[in-house]
N, C-alpha and C positions, 0 to 999 in steps of 0.2 A: 746451868740457870741462867736465863735472860729475862729480863724484866725491862718494861718501857716505862718513862715516866715526862709528861707534858706539860706545859704552860703556857696559856697563849700571852703575849707582848704588847702592850701598846705602843710599840717603836717600829721603825722599819726593820725589814730584815738586815738591810746591811749595819745598823748601828748596833743590834743584837751580835752579828758577824762579830764588831770590832770587841764587845765588851767578852766574849765568850772565847775567840780566835785571837786574835791580836793581842790582845790583853789575858792571854791564856795562863800567865806566871802569875796574876795576879789574885786568884781565888779567895786567899787569904787574906785580903783587903774586906771583903763582903760576907764571906761566911762564916757563922757563928762557930761551926766543924771544925774552923781551923785558926790556929794561933796567926800563922803567917805562911805564905808561901812566894816561891821564888823560881827563877828559871835557869837551870844549867845550859848552856849553849842558846843558841837562838829560839824561836819560836817555828816551829818548823818539825817536819819528820826529821826524828835522830836528837830534838831537843830532849831534855827532860825538867820538870817542874818536882820541884822539892817541897813537900808540904808537911809543915808544923805542927803537931797537938803535943802540946806541952812536952815533953823528953821524946818523944816519938818522932819520927821523921818517917816521912811516905815518899819515896820516888817514883815515878810515874816516867815513863818513855813513851813520845809521841809516836803513833808505826803512821797515821793516816793526818794529814794537814793539808786541806783544799780548802781556799777561798772559793773558788767557782761555785762549786758547789755546798759550802758553806758548813764544812763536816771535816772533826776531826776525829780521832780515833788513841786511845793512849791502853799502857799497860801497867801496872803497879808491878815493880822489879823489886822495889826495896821496902822494907817493912812490912810486907805481908805475913798476916798470921802464919802458923805454922799449919792449920788445918786445911789452908787455902793452896790450891795446884798453881791456880791461875785466877788472875782478876783483871778483868780489865774495863772499857768504857766508851761509848761514840757519842757522840754531841753533835746533833745538825739543827742548823735554823733554816725554816722556810717562811716564805713570804706570805701572809693572810691578807694580801692588798698593800697598800701603798703606803700606810700607815701603822701596820698590824704584822705581827711576826708571831711561831710558833718554834718553841724548842722543844727540842727531844732529847732525853738522856736515855740511854740504851745498856745500863749495866750488864757486863756478863762474868759469872764466875764457874769455877769447876775445885770441889772440894776432894780433898785426895782421901780415897776409898775407905779408909779407917773412920774419917770425919762423916760421911753422907749425912747419918740418922741425923745430924744437927743442918742440914740443908733447908727445913721448914723457919727452922728459928734463924737462920741468917735471912731467908726471906723476909720473915717480919720485920727484923731490924732495919732492910733495906728498906722497906714499904712504910715505915716510922720516920725516918732520916732522909730520903732523898728529896720526898715534895717538900718538904724543910728547907732544903738547898736552895731549889727553884724557887721558892715563895721570895727567898733571901735575895737570888739574881734578880728578880724579877723588879724587887723594891730597888735595888740598885743600879741595874740595867735603865730603865724607867727615868727615876728620878735623880742620881746621883747621889744619894742618901744611904744611910745604912741600915738596915732592918733594925728594929727594937731589939730584937735578938744579940744580935751583934753587938750592937750599942752599951746594952747591956755588960756584955763581955768584957768589951776594951773599956767600960768605966774606971 
């Protein structure tokens, strides 16, 4: 199952790429869905981001990192629920002129055969959460300020 989420940004693509790509390990700073995050290794192919949600840790392995095309891909390798066989994501930034850009997120997942009946529920969950993640990113990337949801969580 692959879905696509997009948001337009009022910043140049190069600036958006810095926030998405070069600061890949900083996601926990701006999204309310994580308490924190950090890199193990360098940002690039083979690097791993660890995302902390309460007592749970999710480890994501960068499988593609291309500043030229402003694209990165990662696979969730640690902390995956038992029903999930594979989970990954692709983030791409494209310019929309000199001062605007678009961020596209394309999560992909495969459920274990016995969990396939849960696919519609999983799709609903992603459709509820990921637009909010993009909204929080937009706020942080454009203004340097935290979205009110993240502010409320850290207060």
